[in-house]
FIKOLZA-1660 file (N, C-alpha, C; in steps of 0.1 Angstrom, whole numbers, plus 5000, padded with zeros to 4 digits):
% residues 177
   i   px   py   pz ch aa at
   1 1091 3634 8194  A  M  N
   1 1085 3622 8197  A  M CA
   1 1071 3624 8204  A  M  C
   2 1061 3621 8197  A  S  N
   2 1047 3624 8202  A  S CA
   2 1041 3611 8207  A  S  C
   3 1034 3611 8218  A  D  N
   3 1027 3600 8223  A  D CA
   3 1012 3603 8225  A  D  C
   4 1007 3614 8220  A  S  N
   4 0993 3618 8222  A  S CA
   4 0985 3609 8213  A  S  C
   5 0973 3606 8217  A  K  N
   5 0964 3597 8209  A  K CA
   5 0953 3604 8204  A  K  C
   6 0955 3611 8192  A  K  N
   6 0944 3618 8185  A  K CA
   6 0934 3607 8179  A  K  C
   7 0922 3607 8184  A  I  N
   7 0912 3597 8179  A  I CA
   7 0905 3602 8167  A  I  C
   8 0905 3593 8157  A  I  N
   8 0898 3595 8144  A  I CA
   8 0883 3590 8145  A  I  C
   9 0882 3578 8150  A  A  N
   9 0868 3572 8152  A  A CA
   9 0869 3561 8162  A  A  C
  10 0857 3559 8169  A  T  N
  10 0856 3549 8179  A  T CA
  10 0842 3544 8180  A  T  C
  11 0841 3531 8184  A  N  N
  11 0828 3526 8187  A  N CA
  11 0827 3521 8202  A  N  C
  12 0837 3526 8210  A  G  N
  12 0837 3522 8224  A  G CA
  12 0846 3510 8227  A  G  C
  13 0848 3501 8217  A  V  N
  13 0857 3489 8219  A  V CA
  13 0868 3490 8209  A  V  C
  14 0866 3494 8197  A  I  N
  14 0876 3496 8187  A  I CA
  14 0878 3511 8185  A  I  C
  15 0890 3515 8184  A  T  N
  15 0894 3529 8182  A  T CA
  15 0904 3530 8171  A  T  C
  16 0901 3540 8161  A  I  N
  16 0910 3543 8151  A  I CA
  16 0917 3556 8155  A  I  C
  17 0930 3556 8157  A  R  N
  17 0937 3568 8162  A  R CA
  17 0951 3569 8156  A  R  C
  18 0957 3581 8158  A  E  N
  18 0970 3583 8153  A  E CA
  18 0980 3573 8160  A  E  C
  19 0990 3568 8152  A  L  N
  19 1000 3560 8157  A  L CA
  19 1009 3567 8167  A  L  C
  20 1013 3561 8178  A  T  N
  20 1022 3568 8188  A  T CA
  20 1035 3560 8189  A  T  C
  21 1045 3567 8195  A  D  N
  21 1058 3560 8197  A  D CA
  21 1056 3548 8206  A  D  C
  22 1047 3548 8215  A  S  N
  22 1046 3536 8224  A  S CA
  22 1040 3524 8217  A  S  C
  23 1034 3526 8205  A  D  N
  23 1029 3515 8196  A  D CA
  23 1040 3508 8189  A  D  C
  24 1052 3514 8188  A  L  N
  24 1062 3508 8179  A  L CA
  24 1067 3494 8183  A  L  C
  25 1069 3491 8195  A  P  N
  25 1074 3478 8199  A  P CA
  25 1063 3467 8195  A  P  C
  26 1051 3470 8197  A  K  N
  26 1040 3460 8193  A  K CA
  26 1039 3460 8178  A  K  C
  27 1040 3471 8171  A  L  N
  27 1040 3472 8156  A  L CA
  27 1051 3463 8151  A  L  C
  28 1063 3464 8157  A  T  N
  28 1074 3455 8152  A  T CA
  28 1071 3441 8155  A  T  C
  29 1066 3437 8166  A  E  N
  29 1062 3423 8170  A  E CA
  29 1052 3418 8160  A  E  C
  30 1041 3425 8158  A  Y  N
  30 1030 3420 8149  A  Y CA
  30 1034 3420 8134  A  Y  C
  31 1042 3430 8130  A  A  N
  31 1046 3431 8116  A  A CA
  31 1057 3421 8112  A  A  C
  32 1065 3417 8122  A  N  N
  32 1076 3407 8119  A  N CA
  32 1070 3393 8119  A  N  C
  33 1061 3391 8110  A  N  N
  33 1054 3378 8110  A  N CA
  33 1052 3374 8095  A  N  C
  34 1058 3364 8090  A  P  N
  34 1056 3360 8076  A  P CA
  34 1041 3358 8072  A  P  C
  35 1033 3354 8082  A  K  N
  35 1018 3353 8079  A  K CA
  35 1011 3366 8077  A  K  C
  36 1017 3377 8082  A  V  N
  36 1012 3391 8079  A  V CA
  36 1018 3396 8066  A  V  C
  37 1031 3394 8064  A  A  N
  37 1039 3400 8053  A  A CA
  37 1034 3394 8040  A  A  C
  38 1030 3381 8040  A  I  N
  38 1025 3374 8027  A  I CA
  38 1014 3382 8021  A  I  C
  39 1005 3388 8029  A  N  N
  39 0993 3395 8024  A  N CA
  39 0995 3410 8021  A  N  C
  40 1007 3415 8022  A  L  N
  40 1010 3429 8020  A  L CA
  40 1020 3431 8009  A  L  C
  41 1020 3444 8004  A  R  N
  41 1028 3447 7992  A  R CA
  41 1043 3446 7997  A  R  C
  42 1052 3444 7987  A  D  N
  42 1066 3442 7990  A  D CA
  42 1073 3454 7996  A  D  C
  43 1067 3466 7996  A  A  N
  43 1073 3477 8003  A  A CA
  43 1073 3475 8018  A  A  C
  44 1064 3466 8022  A  F  N
  44 1064 3463 8037  A  F CA
  44 1076 3454 8040  A  F  C
  45 1085 3458 8048  A  P  N
  45 1097 3450 8051  A  P CA
  45 1094 3437 8057  A  P  C
  46 1102 3427 8053  A  N  N
  46 1101 3414 8059  A  N CA
  46 1115 3407 8058  A  N  C
  47 1121 3405 8070  A  P  N
  47 1116 3407 8083  A  P CA
  47 1114 3422 8087  A  P  C
  48 1107 3424 8098  A  Y  N
  48 1104 3438 8102  A  Y CA
  48 1110 3440 8115  A  Y  C
  49 1119 3451 8116  A  A  N
  49 1126 3454 8128  A  A CA
  49 1121 3467 8134  A  A  C
  50 1125 3470 8146  A  L  N
  50 1121 3483 8152  A  L CA
  50 1125 3495 8144  A  L  C
  51 1137 3494 8137  A  E  N
  51 1141 3505 8129  A  E CA
  51 1131 3508 8117  A  E  C
  52 1125 3497 8112  A  D  N
  52 1114 3498 8102  A  D CA
  52 1102 3506 8108  A  D  C
  53 1098 3502 8120  A  A  N
  53 1087 3509 8126  A  A CA
  53 1090 3524 8129  A  A  C
  54 1102 3527 8133  A  I  N
  54 1106 3541 8135  A  I CA
  54 1105 3549 8122  A  I  C
  55 1111 3543 8111  A  R  N
  55 1110 3550 8098  A  R CA
  55 1096 3552 8094  A  R  C
  56 1088 3541 8096  A  F  N
  56 1074 3542 8092  A  F CA
  56 1066 3553 8099  A  F  C
  57 1068 3554 8112  A  K  N
  57 1061 3564 8120  A  K CA
  57 1067 3578 8116  A  K  C
  58 1079 3579 8113  A  A  N
  58 1085 3592 8109  A  A CA
  58 1078 3597 8095  A  A  C
  59 1076 3587 8086  A  A  N
  59 1069 3590 8074  A  A CA
  59 1055 3595 8076  A  A  C
  60 1048 3588 8085  A  I  N
  60 1034 3591 8089  A  I CA
  60 1034 3605 8095  A  I  C
  61 1043 3608 8103  A  D  N
  61 1043 3621 8110  A  D CA
  61 1045 3633 8100  A  D  C
  62 1050 3630 8089  A  K  N
  62 1052 3641 8078  A  K CA
  62 1039 3642 8070  A  K  C
  63 1030 3633 8071  A  Q  N
  63 1018 3633 8062  A  Q CA
  63 1009 3645 8066  A  Q  C
  64 1003 3651 8057  A  N  N
  64 0993 3662 8059  A  N CA
  64 0983 3662 8048  A  N  C
  65 0972 3656 8049  A  P  N
  65 0966 3650 8061  A  P CA
  65 0972 3636 8063  A  P  C
  66 0970 3631 8075  A  K  N
  66 0975 3617 8078  A  K CA
  66 0965 3608 8072  A  K  C
  67 0971 3597 8067  A  T  N
  67 0962 3586 8060  A  T CA
  67 0964 3573 8066  A  T  C
  68 0974 3571 8075  A  I  N
  68 0976 3558 8082  A  I CA
  68 0974 3559 8097  A  I  C
  69 0967 3550 8102  A  F  N
  69 0963 3551 8116  A  F CA
  69 0965 3538 8124  A  F  C
  70 0965 3539 8137  A  A  N
  70 0966 3527 8146  A  A CA
  70 0951 3522 8148  A  A  C
  71 0950 3509 8150  A  I  N
  71 0938 3502 8155  A  I CA
  71 0940 3498 8169  A  I  C
  72 0931 3503 8178  A  E  N
  72 0932 3500 8192  A  E CA
  72 0920 3491 8196  A  E  C
  73 0922 3480 8203  A  F  N
  73 0912 3472 8208  A  F CA
  73 0912 3471 8223  A  F  C
  74 0902 3475 8229  A  K  N
  74 0901 3476 8244  A  K CA
  74 0914 3482 8250  A  K  C
  75 0918 3493 8244  A  G  N
  75 0929 3501 8249  A  G CA
  75 0943 3496 8245  A  G  C
  76 0944 3486 8236  A  E  N
  76 0956 3480 8232  A  E CA
  76 0958 3482 8217  A  E  C
  77 0970 3486 8213  A  Y  N
  77 0974 3486 8199  A  Y CA
  77 0974 3472 8193  A  Y  C
  78 0967 3470 8182  A  V  N
  78 0966 3457 8176  A  V CA
  78 0970 3457 8161  A  V  C
  79 0971 3469 8154  A  G  N
  79 0974 3469 8140  A  G CA
  79 0972 3483 8134  A  G  C
  80 0973 3483 8121  A  N  N
  80 0972 3496 8114  A  N CA
  80 0961 3495 8103  A  N  C
  81 0956 3507 8100  A  I  N
  81 0946 3508 8089  A  I CA
  81 0948 3522 8082  A  I  C
  82 0946 3522 8069  A  S  N
  82 0949 3534 8061  A  S CA
  82 0937 3537 8052  A  S  C
  83 0936 3550 8049  A  L  N
  83 0926 3554 8039  A  L CA
  83 0933 3565 8031  A  L  C
  84 0938 3562 8019  A  S  N
  84 0946 3571 8012  A  S CA
  84 0938 3577 8000  A  S  C
  85 0935 3590 8001  A  P  N
  85 0928 3596 7989  A  P CA
  85 0936 3596 7977  A  P  C
  86 0929 3594 7965  A  G  N
  86 0935 3595 7952  A  G CA
  86 0938 3609 7948  A  G  C
  87 0944 3610 7936  A  T  N
  87 0947 3623 7931  A  T CA
  87 0942 3623 7916  A  T  C
  88 0943 3635 7911  A  D  N
  88 0939 3637 7897  A  D CA
  88 0925 3632 7894  A  D  C
  89 0923 3624 7884  A  V  N
  89 0910 3619 7881  A  V CA
  89 0904 3609 7891  A  V  C
  90 0913 3605 7900  A  Y  N
  90 0909 3595 7911  A  Y CA
  90 0907 3602 7924  A  Y  C
  91 0906 3616 7924  A  R  N
  91 0905 3623 7936  A  R CA
  91 0892 3621 7944  A  R  C
  92 0882 3615 7939  A  K  N
  92 0870 3612 7946  A  K CA
  92 0870 3597 7952  A  K  C
  93 0881 3591 7950  A  S  N
  93 0883 3577 7956  A  S CA
  93 0894 3577 7966  A  S  C
  94 0893 3567 7975  A  A  N
  94 0904 3564 7984  A  A CA
  94 0907 3550 7985  A  A  C
  95 0919 3546 7987  A  E  N
  95 0923 3532 7989  A  E CA
  95 0924 3528 8003  A  E  C
  96 0918 3517 8007  A  I  N
  96 0919 3513 8021  A  I CA
  96 0929 3502 8022  A  I  C
  97 0937 3501 8033  A  G  N
  97 0946 3491 8035  A  G CA
  97 0947 3488 8050  A  G  C
  98 0951 3476 8054  A  Y  N
  98 0951 3473 8068  A  Y CA
  98 0959 3460 8071  A  Y  C
  99 0963 3459 8084  A  F  N
  99 0968 3446 8089  A  F CA
  99 0965 3446 8104  A  F  C
 100 0964 3434 8109  A  I  N
 100 0962 3432 8124  A  I CA
 100 0971 3421 8128  A  I  C
 101 0976 3422 8141  A  G  N
 101 0985 3412 8146  A  G CA
 101 0978 3399 8147  A  G  C
 102 0986 3388 8145  A  E  N
 102 0980 3375 8145  A  E CA
 102 0972 3371 8158  A  E  C
 103 0977 3376 8170  A  P  N
 103 0969 3373 8182  A  P CA
 103 0955 3378 8182  A  P  C
 104 0952 3387 8172  A  F  N
 104 0938 3393 8172  A  F CA
 104 0930 3388 8160  A  F  C
 105 0935 3378 8152  A  W  N
 105 0928 3373 8141  A  W CA
 105 0915 3366 8145  A  W  C
 106 0905 3367 8136  A  N  N
 106 0892 3359 8138  A  N CA
 106 0885 3364 8151  A  N  C
 107 0886 3376 8154  A  M  N
 107 0878 3382 8166  A  M CA
 107 0868 3392 8162  A  M  C
 108 0868 3395 8148  A  G  N
 108 0858 3405 8144  A  G CA
 108 0863 3419 8145  A  G  C
 109 0876 3421 8149  A  I  N
 109 0881 3434 8152  A  I CA
 109 0883 3442 8138  A  I  C
 110 0889 3435 8128  A  M  N
 110 0891 3442 8116  A  M CA
 110 0879 3446 8109  A  M  C
 111 0868 3438 8109  A  S  N
 111 0855 3442 8103  A  S CA
 111 0850 3455 8109  A  S  C
 112 0851 3456 8123  A  K  N
 112 0847 3468 8129  A  K CA
 112 0856 3480 8126  A  K  C
 113 0869 3478 8125  A  A  N
 113 0878 3488 8121  A  A CA
 113 0875 3493 8107  A  A  C
 114 0873 3484 8098  A  V  N
 114 0870 3488 8084  A  V CA
 114 0857 3496 8084  A  V  C
 115 0847 3492 8091  A  D  N
 115 0834 3499 8092  A  D CA
 115 0837 3513 8097  A  D  C
 116 0845 3514 8108  A  L  N
 116 0847 3528 8114  A  L CA
 116 0854 3537 8104  A  L  C
 117 0865 3532 8098  A  I  N
 117 0873 3541 8089  A  I CA
 117 0865 3544 8076  A  I  C
 118 0857 3535 8072  A  T  N
 118 0849 3537 8060  A  T CA
 118 0838 3548 8063  A  T  C
 119 0832 3547 8074  A  E  N
 119 0822 3557 8078  A  E CA
 119 0829 3571 8079  A  E  C
 120 0840 3571 8086  A  W  N
 120 0848 3583 8088  A  W CA
 120 0852 3589 8075  A  W  C
 121 0857 3581 8066  A  G  N
 121 0861 3585 8053  A  G CA
 121 0850 3592 8045  A  G  C
 122 0839 3586 8044  A  F  N
 122 0828 3591 8037  A  F CA
 122 0822 3604 8043  A  F  C
 123 0823 3605 8056  A  K  N
 123 0818 3618 8063  A  K CA
 123 0829 3629 8062  A  K  C
 124 0841 3626 8063  A  T  N
 124 0852 3635 8064  A  T CA
 124 0859 3639 8052  A  T  C
 125 0861 3630 8043  A  L  N
 125 0869 3632 8031  A  L CA
 125 0859 3635 8019  A  L  C
 126 0863 3642 8010  A  D  N
 126 0855 3645 7998  A  D CA
 126 0856 3634 7988  A  D  C
 127 0851 3622 7992  A  I  N
 127 0852 3610 7983  A  I CA
 127 0838 3603 7982  A  I  C
 128 0837 3595 7971  A  V  N
 128 0824 3588 7969  A  V CA
 128 0827 3573 7968  A  V  C
 129 0840 3569 7968  A  R  N
 129 0843 3555 7966  A  R CA
 129 0855 3551 7974  A  R  C
 130 0855 3540 7981  A  I  N
 130 0866 3534 7988  A  I CA
 130 0869 3520 7982  A  I  C
 131 0881 3517 7979  A  Y  N
 131 0884 3505 7972  A  Y CA
 131 0897 3499 7977  A  Y  C
 132 0900 3486 7973  A  T  N
 132 0912 3480 7976  A  T CA
 132 0914 3468 7967  A  T  C
 133 0926 3463 7967  A  G  N
 133 0929 3450 7960  A  G CA
 133 0934 3440 7970  A  G  C
 134 0929 3428 7969  A  V  N
 134 0933 3417 7978  A  V CA
 134 0939 3406 7970  A  V  C
 135 0950 3400 7975  A  F  N
 135 0956 3388 7969  A  F CA
 135 0946 3377 7969  A  F  C
 136 0946 3369 7959  A  E  N
 136 0935 3358 7958  A  E CA
 136 0935 3348 7969  A  E  C
 137 0947 3346 7976  A  F  N
 137 0948 3336 7987  A  F CA
 137 0944 3342 8000  A  F  C
 138 0941 3355 8001  A  N  N
 138 0938 3362 8014  A  N CA
 138 0923 3361 8016  A  N  C
 139 0918 3350 8019  A  K  N
 139 0903 3348 8021  A  K CA
 139 0898 3355 8033  A  K  C
 140 0906 3357 8043  A  A  N
 140 0901 3364 8055  A  A CA
 140 0898 3379 8052  A  A  C
 141 0907 3385 8044  A  S  N
 141 0905 3399 8040  A  S CA
 141 0893 3400 8031  A  S  C
 142 0891 3391 8022  A  Q  N
 142 0879 3391 8014  A  Q CA
 142 0866 3390 8022  A  Q  C
 143 0866 3381 8032  A  R  N
 143 0855 3380 8041  A  R CA
 143 0852 3393 8049  A  R  C
 144 0863 3400 8053  A  V  N
 144 0861 3412 8060  A  V CA
 144 0854 3423 8051  A  V  C
 145 0859 3424 8039  A  L  N
 145 0854 3434 8030  A  L CA
 145 0839 3431 8027  A  L  C
 146 0836 3419 8024  A  E  N
 146 0823 3415 8021  A  E CA
 146 0813 3417 8033  A  E  C
 147 0818 3414 8045  A  K  N
 147 0810 3416 8057  A  K CA
 147 0807 3431 8059  A  K  C
 148 0817 3440 8054  A  C  N
 148 0815 3454 8056  A  C CA
 148 0808 3461 8044  A  C  C
 149 0802 3453 8035  A  G  N
 149 0794 3459 8024  A  G CA
 149 0802 3462 8012  A  G  C
 150 0815 3458 8011  A  F  N
 150 0822 3461 7999  A  F CA
 150 0818 3450 7988  A  F  C
 151 0818 3454 7976  A  S  N
 151 0814 3446 7965  A  S CA
 151 0827 3442 7957  A  S  C
 152 0827 3429 7952  A  K  N
 152 0837 3425 7944  A  K CA
 152 0835 3431 7930  A  K  C
 153 0844 3439 7925  A  E  N
 153 0843 3446 7912  A  E CA
 153 0850 3439 7901  A  E  C
 154 0861 3433 7904  A  A  N
 154 0869 3427 7893  A  A CA
 154 0879 3417 7899  A  A  C
 155 0884 3408 7890  A  V  N
 155 0895 3400 7892  A  V CA
 155 0905 3403 7882  A  V  C
 156 0917 3409 7887  A  L  N
 156 0928 3412 7878  A  L CA
 156 0937 3400 7877  A  L  C
 157 0935 3393 7866  A  R  N
 157 0941 3380 7865  A  R CA
 157 0957 3381 7863  A  R  C
 158 0963 3373 7872  A  K  N
 158 0978 3372 7871  A  K CA
 158 0985 3385 7872  A  K  C
 159 0980 3394 7881  A  S  N
 159 0985 3408 7882  A  S CA
 159 0994 3410 7894  A  S  C
 160 0996 3400 7902  A  I  N
 160 1004 3401 7915  A  I CA
 160 1016 3392 7914  A  I  C
 161 1027 3397 7917  A  C  N
 161 1039 3388 7918  A  C CA
 161 1044 3389 7933  A  C  C
 162 1042 3379 7941  A  K  N
 162 1046 3379 7955  A  K CA
 162 1055 3367 7957  A  K  C
 163 1067 3369 7962  A  Y  N
 163 1077 3359 7964  A  Y CA
 163 1079 3350 7951  A  Y  C
 164 1080 3357 7940  A  D  N
 164 1082 3351 7927  A  D CA
 164 1071 3342 7922  A  D  C
 165 1059 3343 7928  A  L  N
 165 1048 3335 7923  A  L CA
 165 1038 3345 7918  A  L  C
 166 1030 3341 7908  A  I  N
 166 1020 3350 7902  A  I CA
 166 1006 3346 7907  A  I  C
 167 0998 3357 7911  A  Y  N
 167 0985 3355 7916  A  Y CA
 167 0975 3365 7910  A  Y  C
 168 0963 3362 7912  A  D  N
 168 0952 3372 7908  A  D CA
 168 0951 3382 7920  A  D  C
 169 0946 3394 7916  A  E  N
 169 0942 3404 7926  A  E CA
 169 0927 3406 7925  A  E  C
 170 0920 3406 7936  A  I  N
 170 0906 3408 7936  A  I CA
 170 0903 3422 7941  A  I  C
 171 0896 3430 7933  A  R  N
 171 0893 3443 7936  A  R CA
 171 0879 3444 7942  A  R  C
 172 0879 3452 7953  A  Y  N
 172 0866 3454 7961  A  Y CA
 172 0864 3469 7962  A  Y  C
 173 0852 3473 7962  A  A  N
 173 0849 3488 7964  A  A CA
 173 0836 3489 7972  A  A  C
 174 0834 3501 7978  A  K  N
 174 0822 3505 7985  A  K CA
 174 0819 3519 7981  A  K  C
 175 0807 3522 7977  A  L  N
 175 0803 3535 7973  A  L CA
 175 0796 3542 7984  A  L  C
 176 0797 3555 7984  A  K  N
 176 0790 3564 7994  A  K CA
 176 0775 3563 7991  A  K  C
 177 0767 3561 8001  A  E  N
 177 0753 3561 7999  A  E CA
 177 0747 3575 7997  A  E  C
% end
């Protein structure tokens, strides 16, 4: 059980760091929210229990290199962010993913976290492109990406099935300058 906080990137207010055991109760609290789960892939448990958080951290602890991190705001855990490098012909790209607890929505935290991990990814990883897919109804995430300089590349029509309903996925990407 590790509780050290290895920092990946920080701007003094927002910090991207490794997830710690002490984050797990808050992770459980923030993740166990239907308003969060609706915007994430089905692999994300809903409802979300402490056992899910423990399994999630155990999986992260086995990663080498790590691709999933905690977001800290003013010293407090508020959510997760990931940057997962591709493989094979996609090895110069990485997929970004994130969520933040509802108490921290609309505070500009996620935009700053996306900027931090994007900058870190381009400097640290051997990649030229960071991309993601956003469900059509997740307007907040679309605004975050656009604010962070990501461009809308495509709309994959009727490509998402969430809670037995069919939606478009909007693909965003940012290229290394």
